C-alpha positions as CSV (number, residue, x, y, z in Angstrom):
1,M,-14.3,-12.4,25.7
2,D,-12.2,-11.0,28.6
3,E,-15.4,-9.9,30.3
4,L,-17.0,-13.3,29.8
5,L,-13.9,-14.9,31.4
6,G,-14.1,-12.5,34.3
7,R,-10.9,-10.8,33.4
8,R,-10.7,-7.0,33.6
9,V,-9.4,-5.4,30.4
10,P,-6.4,-3.1,31.3
11,H,-7.5,0.5,31.0
12,S,-7.7,3.6,33.1
13,A,-10.9,5.7,32.6
14,Q,-9.5,8.4,34.9
15,A,-6.3,8.8,33.0
16,E,-8.1,9.0,29.6
17,Q,-10.5,11.6,31.0
18,A,-7.6,13.6,32.5
19,V,-5.7,13.7,29.1
20,I,-8.8,15.1,27.3
21,G,-9.7,17.4,30.1
22,S,-6.1,18.8,30.1
23,L,-6.4,19.5,26.3
24,L,-9.6,21.3,26.8
25,I,-8.3,23.4,29.8
26,D,-5.0,24.2,28.0
27,P,-4.9,23.5,24.2
28,G,-1.2,24.6,24.3
29,C,-0.2,21.2,25.7
30,I,-1.6,19.3,22.6
31,S,1.8,19.6,20.9
32,Q,3.4,17.7,23.8
33,V,0.8,15.0,23.8
34,I,0.3,14.4,20.1
35,D,3.4,12.2,19.8
36,R,2.8,10.4,23.2
37,V,-0.6,8.8,22.7
38,K,-2.7,7.8,19.7
39,P,-6.5,7.8,19.4
40,A,-6.5,4.0,19.2
41,E,-4.9,3.8,22.6
42,F,-8.0,5.1,24.3
43,Y,-10.1,2.1,25.5
44,I,-13.4,4.0,26.0
45,Q,-15.0,4.8,22.7
46,A,-16.3,8.3,23.7
47,N,-12.9,9.3,24.9
48,R,-11.3,8.0,21.7
49,E,-13.7,10.0,19.5
50,I,-13.2,13.2,21.4
51,Y,-9.4,12.8,21.4
52,E,-9.4,12.1,17.7
53,T,-11.6,15.1,17.0
54,V,-9.2,17.4,19.0
55,L,-6.2,16.1,17.1
56,T,-7.8,16.7,13.8
57,M,-8.8,20.2,14.8
58,F,-5.2,20.8,15.9
59,S,-3.8,19.6,12.6
60,Y,-6.0,22.1,10.8
61,G,-5.1,25.0,13.1
62,Q,-8.6,25.4,14.5
63,T,-9.5,26.9,17.8
64,I,-10.0,24.3,20.5
65,D,-12.4,24.8,23.4
66,P,-15.5,22.9,24.6
67,V,-17.8,24.8,22.3
68,T,-15.7,24.3,19.1
69,V,-15.0,20.6,20.0
70,L,-18.7,20.0,20.5
71,E,-19.5,21.5,17.1
72,Q,-16.9,19.2,15.5
73,L,-18.3,16.2,17.2
74,K,-21.7,17.1,15.7
75,Q,-20.2,17.4,12.2
76,R,-18.4,14.1,12.5
77,G,-21.6,12.4,13.5
78,V,-20.3,11.2,16.9
79,F,-22.3,13.7,19.0
80,H,-24.7,12.3,21.5
81,P,-27.3,15.0,22.5
82,E,-28.0,13.5,25.9
83,S,-24.5,13.2,27.1
84,S,-21.8,14.8,25.0
85,E,-22.2,18.4,26.2
86,N,-22.3,17.5,29.9
87,Y,-19.5,15.0,29.4
88,L,-17.0,17.6,28.0
89,L,-17.7,19.9,31.0
90,E,-17.3,17.0,33.4
91,L,-13.9,16.1,31.9
92,M,-12.7,19.6,32.6
93,Q,-14.0,19.5,36.2
94,V,-12.5,16.1,37.1
95,T,-9.0,17.0,35.7
96,P,-6.9,18.3,38.6
97,T,-4.4,20.2,36.4
98,S,-3.1,20.2,32.9
99,A,0.5,20.4,34.2
100,N,0.5,16.6,34.6
101,V,-0.8,15.8,31.1
102,L,2.3,13.8,30.1
103,E,1.9,11.5,33.2
104,Y,-1.8,10.9,32.3
105,A,-0.8,10.2,28.7
106,A,1.9,7.7,29.9
107,I,-0.7,5.8,31.9
108,V,-3.0,5.6,28.8
109,R,-0.2,4.3,26.6
110,D,0.9,1.7,29.3
111,K,-2.6,0.3,29.5
112,A,-3.0,0.2,25.7
113,L,0.3,-1.7,25.5
114,M,-0.9,-4.2,28.0
115,R,-4.1,-4.8,26.0
116,N,-2.1,-5.2,22.8
117,L,0.3,-7.6,24.5
118,A,-2.6,-9.7,25.8
119,A,-4.1,-9.7,22.2
120,A,-0.8,-10.8,20.8
121,A,-0.5,-13.6,23.3
122,D,-4.0,-14.8,22.5
123,D,-3.1,-14.8,18.8
124,I,0.0,-16.8,19.5
125,N,-1.9,-19.3,21.6
126,R,-4.5,-19.7,18.9
127,M,-1.8,-20.3,16.2
128,V,-0.1,-22.9,18.4
129,Y,-3.3,-24.9,19.2
130,E,-4.7,-24.7,15.7
131,G,-1.6,-26.5,14.4
132,G,-0.8,-26.6,10.7
133,A,2.5,-24.6,11.0
134,K,6.0,-25.6,12.0
135,A,7.5,-24.4,15.2
136,D,10.1,-22.1,13.4
137,E,7.2,-20.5,11.5
138,L,5.3,-19.9,14.7
139,L,8.3,-18.5,16.4
140,E,8.9,-16.1,13.5
141,A,5.2,-15.0,13.6
142,A,5.4,-14.5,17.4
143,E,8.6,-12.5,17.2
144,R,7.0,-10.3,14.5
145,K,4.0,-9.6,16.7
146,I,6.0,-8.7,19.7
147,Y,8.5,-6.6,17.7
148,A,5.6,-4.6,16.2
149,L,4.4,-3.8,19.7
150,R,7.9,-2.7,20.7
151,K,8.1,-0.5,17.7
152,D,4.7,1.0,18.5
153,R,3.0,-0.5,15.5
154,T,0.4,-3.1,14.8
155,V,0.6,-5.9,12.3
156,G,-2.2,-5.4,9.8
157,G,-5.5,-3.7,10.3
158,L,-7.1,-0.7,8.7
159,V,-5.9,2.7,9.7
160,Q,-7.9,5.9,9.3
161,V,-6.5,8.2,6.7
162,S,-6.5,11.1,9.2
163,T,-4.0,9.1,11.3
164,V,-1.8,8.6,8.2
165,I,-2.0,12.3,7.4
166,Q,-0.6,13.1,10.9
167,N,2.3,10.7,10.3
168,V,3.0,12.4,6.9
169,F,2.9,15.8,8.5
170,A,5.2,14.7,11.2
171,A,7.7,13.4,8.6
172,L,7.4,16.6,6.7
173,N,8.1,18.7,9.7
174,E,11.1,16.5,10.6
175,S,12.5,16.9,7.1
176,A,11.9,20.6,7.1
177,A,13.8,21.0,10.4
178,S,16.7,18.9,9.3
179,D,19.8,20.2,7.6
180,Q,19.8,17.2,5.2
181,K,18.9,18.0,1.6
182,I,17.5,14.4,1.1
183,P,15.0,12.5,3.2
184,G,17.0,9.3,3.4
185,L,20.4,8.4,4.9
186,P,23.2,9.7,2.7
187,S,25.3,7.0,0.9
188,G,28.3,9.3,0.6
189,L,27.9,9.4,-3.3
190,H,26.3,12.8,-3.8
191,D,25.1,12.4,-7.4
192,L,23.6,9.0,-6.6
193,D,21.9,10.4,-3.4
194,R,20.3,13.2,-5.4
195,A,18.9,10.7,-7.9
196,I,17.4,8.2,-5.4
197,L,17.0,10.7,-2.4
198,G,19.3,8.7,-0.2
199,L,18.6,5.3,1.5
200,N,15.1,5.6,2.8
201,Q,13.2,3.7,5.5
202,G,11.3,0.6,4.4
203,E,13.0,0.5,1.0
204,L,14.6,-2.6,-0.6
205,I,17.5,-1.3,-2.6
206,L,19.2,-3.7,-5.0
207,I,22.8,-3.3,-6.3
208,A,23.2,-5.7,-9.2
209,A,26.3,-6.6,-11.2
210,R,28.4,-9.3,-12.8
211,P,31.1,-10.8,-10.6
212,G,34.2,-8.5,-10.2
213,M,32.3,-5.2,-11.0
214,G,32.6,-4.0,-7.4
215,K,29.2,-4.4,-6.0
216,T,30.5,-5.5,-2.5
217,S,32.9,-2.5,-2.5
218,L,30.0,-0.1,-3.3
219,A,27.9,-1.6,-0.5
220,M,30.7,-1.3,2.0
221,N,31.3,2.3,0.9
222,M,27.6,3.1,1.7
223,A,27.6,1.1,4.9
224,L,30.7,2.8,6.3
225,H,29.4,6.3,5.4
226,V,26.1,5.6,7.1
227,G,27.9,4.3,10.1
228,K,30.2,7.3,10.3
229,T,27.5,10.0,9.7
230,S,24.2,8.7,11.2
231,G,25.3,7.3,14.6
232,K,23.0,4.4,13.8
233,T,23.7,0.7,13.8
234,V,24.6,-0.9,10.5
235,A,24.0,-4.7,10.2
236,I,26.0,-6.5,7.5
237,F,25.2,-10.1,6.5
238,S,28.0,-11.5,4.4
239,L,27.2,-14.8,2.9
240,E,30.2,-14.8,0.6
241,M,33.2,-13.1,2.3
242,A,34.6,-13.5,5.8
243,R,34.4,-10.7,8.3
244,E,38.1,-10.1,8.1
245,Q,38.0,-9.7,4.3
246,L,35.2,-7.1,4.5
247,V,37.0,-5.1,7.2
248,T,40.3,-5.2,5.2
249,R,38.4,-3.6,2.3
250,L,37.0,-1.0,4.7
251,L,40.5,-0.2,6.0
252,A,41.9,0.1,2.5
253,G,39.2,2.5,1.4
254,E,39.3,4.6,4.5
255,S,43.1,4.8,4.8
256,Q,43.7,5.0,1.0
257,V,46.4,2.3,1.4
258,D,46.7,-0.2,-1.4
259,S,44.7,-3.3,-0.5
260,Q,47.5,-5.6,-1.8
261,K,49.9,-4.1,0.7
262,L,47.3,-4.7,3.4
263,L,47.3,-8.4,2.5
264,T,51.1,-8.7,2.6
265,G,51.7,-6.4,5.5
266,R,54.6,-4.6,3.7
267,L,53.7,-1.0,4.8
268,S,55.7,2.1,5.2
269,R,55.6,4.1,8.5
270,D,53.2,6.6,6.9
271,E,50.9,3.8,5.7
272,W,50.9,2.2,9.2
273,Q,49.8,5.6,10.6
274,R,47.0,5.9,8.1
275,I,45.9,2.4,8.8
276,G,45.8,3.2,12.5
277,S,43.8,6.3,12.0
278,A,41.4,4.5,9.7
279,A,41.0,1.7,12.2
280,A,40.1,4.2,14.9
281,V,37.4,5.8,12.6
282,I,35.9,2.4,11.7
283,S,36.0,1.2,15.3
284,S,34.0,4.3,16.4
285,T,31.0,3.2,14.3
286,D,28.4,0.7,15.3
287,I,28.9,-1.6,12.3
288,R,28.1,-5.3,13.0
289,I,29.0,-8.2,10.7
290,D,27.6,-11.7,10.5
291,D,29.4,-14.0,8.0
292,N,27.3,-17.1,8.5
293,P,26.8,-18.5,5.0
294,T,23.6,-20.4,5.9
295,L,21.5,-17.5,7.1
296,T,17.8,-17.2,6.1
297,V,15.8,-14.0,6.0
298,A,14.1,-15.1,9.2
299,D,17.5,-15.4,10.9
300,M,18.5,-11.9,9.7
301,N,15.2,-10.5,10.8
302,A,15.4,-12.0,14.2
303,Q,18.9,-10.5,14.8
304,C,17.9,-7.1,13.5
305,R,14.8,-6.9,15.7
306,R,17.1,-7.0,18.7
307,L,19.1,-3.9,17.6
308,G,17.6,-0.8,19.2
309,N,19.2,1.8,16.9
310,L,19.2,0.1,13.6
311,G,19.8,2.3,10.6
312,L,20.7,0.1,7.6
313,V,20.9,-3.6,6.7
314,V,23.3,-4.8,4.0
315,I,23.1,-8.3,2.5
316,D,25.8,-9.8,0.3
317,Y,24.3,-11.4,-1.7
318,L,20.7,-12.5,-2.7
319,Q,21.4,-15.6,-4.7
320,L,23.5,-17.2,-1.9
321,M,20.6,-17.0,0.6
322,Q,18.6,-20.0,1.6
323,S,14.8,-19.9,1.8
324,A,13.5,-20.8,5.2
325,G,14.2,-24.3,5.1
326,S,16.9,-25.8,3.2
327,G,20.2,-26.0,1.6
328,R,19.3,-28.7,-1.0
329,S,20.0,-28.4,-4.7
330,W,17.4,-26.6,-6.8
331,S,16.1,-27.0,-10.3
332,N,16.0,-23.8,-12.3
333,E,12.3,-23.4,-11.8
334,S,12.3,-24.0,-8.1
335,R,15.4,-21.9,-7.5
336,T,13.7,-18.9,-9.4
337,Q,10.7,-19.3,-7.1
338,A,12.8,-19.5,-4.0
339,V,14.8,-16.3,-4.9
340,S,11.5,-14.6,-5.7
341,D,10.2,-15.6,-2.2
342,I,13.4,-14.4,-0.6
343,S,13.2,-11.0,-2.3
344,R,9.6,-10.7,-1.2
345,M,10.6,-11.5,2.4
346,L,13.4,-8.9,2.2
347,K,10.9,-6.2,1.2
348,I,8.6,-7.2,4.1
349,M,11.6,-7.1,6.4
350,A,12.5,-3.6,5.2
351,K,8.9,-2.4,5.9
352,E,8.7,-4.1,9.3
353,L,12.1,-2.8,10.6
354,S,11.4,0.6,9.0
355,V,15.0,0.8,7.6
356,P,16.6,0.6,4.2
357,V,17.7,-2.9,3.2
358,L,20.6,-2.9,0.7
359,C,20.8,-6.2,-1.0
360,L,23.4,-7.3,-3.6
361,S,22.4,-9.4,-6.6
362,Q,24.2,-11.3,-9.4
363,L,23.3,-10.6,-13.0
364,S,23.0,-13.3,-15.5
365,R,25.3,-13.7,-18.5
366,A,22.7,-12.4,-20.9
367,N,24.3,-9.0,-21.2
368,E,27.6,-10.5,-22.3
369,S,26.0,-11.7,-25.6
370,R,24.9,-8.2,-26.5
371,S,27.1,-5.6,-28.2
372,D,26.1,-3.1,-25.6
373,K,26.9,-4.9,-22.4
374,R,25.2,-2.4,-20.1
375,P,22.8,-4.3,-17.8
376,M,19.0,-4.3,-18.0
377,L,16.4,-5.3,-15.5
378,S,15.8,-8.5,-17.3
379,D,19.4,-9.5,-16.6
380,L,18.7,-10.0,-12.9
381,R,19.7,-13.6,-12.3
382,E,16.7,-15.8,-11.4
383,S,14.9,-12.5,-11.5
384,G,11.3,-13.8,-10.9
385,A,9.7,-11.0,-8.8
386,I,13.0,-9.3,-7.7
387,E,12.5,-6.3,-9.9
388,Q,8.9,-5.9,-8.6
389,D,9.8,-6.1,-4.9
390,A,12.8,-3.7,-5.1
391,D,12.2,0.1,-4.7
392,V,15.5,1.0,-6.3
393,V,17.6,-1.2,-8.6
394,I,21.2,0.0,-9.4
395,A,23.3,-1.9,-11.9
396,L,27.1,-1.4,-12.0
397,Y,29.0,-1.3,-15.3
398,R,32.6,-0.6,-16.1
399,D,33.7,-0.4,-19.7
400,G,37.3,-1.2,-18.6
401,Y,36.0,-4.6,-17.4
402,Y,35.2,-5.7,-21.0
403,N,37.4,-3.4,-23.0
404,K,41.0,-3.5,-22.0
405,E,41.8,-0.6,-24.3
406,S,39.1,1.7,-22.8
407,E,40.1,5.3,-22.4
408,T,38.3,5.5,-19.0
409,P,38.9,2.1,-17.4
410,N,38.2,3.3,-13.9
411,V,35.0,5.2,-14.6
412,A,32.1,3.2,-13.4
413,E,28.4,3.7,-14.3
414,A,25.8,3.3,-11.6
415,I,22.8,2.7,-13.9
416,I,19.5,3.3,-12.0
417,L,17.2,0.8,-13.7
418,K,14.3,1.3,-11.3
419,N,13.5,4.2,-9.0
420,R,10.0,4.4,-7.3
421,K,10.8,8.0,-6.1
422,G,12.1,9.5,-9.3
423,E,13.7,9.0,-12.7
424,T,16.0,6.4,-13.9
425,G,19.4,7.3,-15.5
426,T,23.1,6.8,-15.2
427,I,25.5,8.2,-12.5
428,E,29.2,8.2,-13.2
429,L,31.5,7.1,-10.3
430,M,35.3,6.8,-10.0
431,W,36.4,3.3,-9.3
432,L,39.7,3.1,-7.3
433,P,40.7,-0.5,-7.7
434,E,43.8,-0.3,-5.5
435,Y,41.7,0.8,-2.6
436,T,38.6,-1.3,-3.6
437,T,36.4,1.7,-3.2
438,F,34.2,4.1,-5.2
439,R,34.1,7.9,-5.1
440,S,31.9,10.5,-6.7
441,L,33.5,11.5,-10.0
442,D,34.6,14.9,-8.7
443,K,36.4,13.3,-5.7
444,R,39.8,12.0,-6.7
445,S,42.0,9.7,-4.7
446,D,44.4,12.5,-3.8
447,E,41.7,14.0,-1.6
């Protein structure tokens, strides 16, 4: 189409040739280039096929030189007898030096980004002129396309398994080189982290409980730990509580000062010092809070896309969210469908942003009519497809909430009802009500 319109498609044949020529001259520089430019970013098909072949050989530890690459091209069925052999030699001859390979790769990437940007602009234009969608929906679709380019991804499209294998190996190497024992971000609750392998990219993690069980406190514990240990931005969307209430809870937990005293301001000198120290710790994190109660998933997504170092998204809570369009009253049937749509959009958001999304959810009263009041998946309020979309579902239960004579009123159970990465089961936590915080059972408040 561009050629028909007289427009030159952005690309640099010389830079593409120089990248491949550098790899053939000095295979040692492949490890520098492999993360800088992808096969799909080569515009000329022959260059793309050769580069892809070289990367595949590198992944399998094979010797790379013009002879071995030529043989692999034959095996892959992309060898052209009349041109391939001479072309490989020509690539080496026209390459000035392999020392500048990263500069050549940067040019290839830059031209590819221009092509993708032009394609995204064409798609947006087409959607606008076709009609049939609201302006807000078009804006959301446009933002998603541009964000995907910024994050070096494409929206949709088939990807060769060899490319996915390279991504998996890169993730494995990163995990092997890391000191972390779990692949995801640690929540600060060691037993829980071991069970769910931390808070992982692209996952929708649901914390479900009846009101008053402490689900907001548990989410704030995790958010603060991620903010303190990862150096990443934590985005908290609170549809129920004001920013000040949430931060008061964070201060109580971090300082180990009774939350009731924080509300009255009647603090001893030691408690003031602990509050000051806690405030300094919390202020050093990049935790951001939005307490607008009318937010939609699209609103949250748009804000998160603008954060360059996002690590975790926390939403409190699911049933208070509006679907894209309305704050009107709902029948039971339509509300169930709306909540199901929202949960699906949250899962898509987690995948698109490539961060864990920690969402709180109410449970129905169904468990209160049973003799064993421990929650089940079916107790998810307006459940619809929530349990299908979530990668991990954690339900909170405290016997002391129902049984005033319980011998362990402050022992909470984090019941893992669903876990795509492993087994379900129950993790015991210590609930410290005066500090509105949770600890691993072996960590007492006197620590």
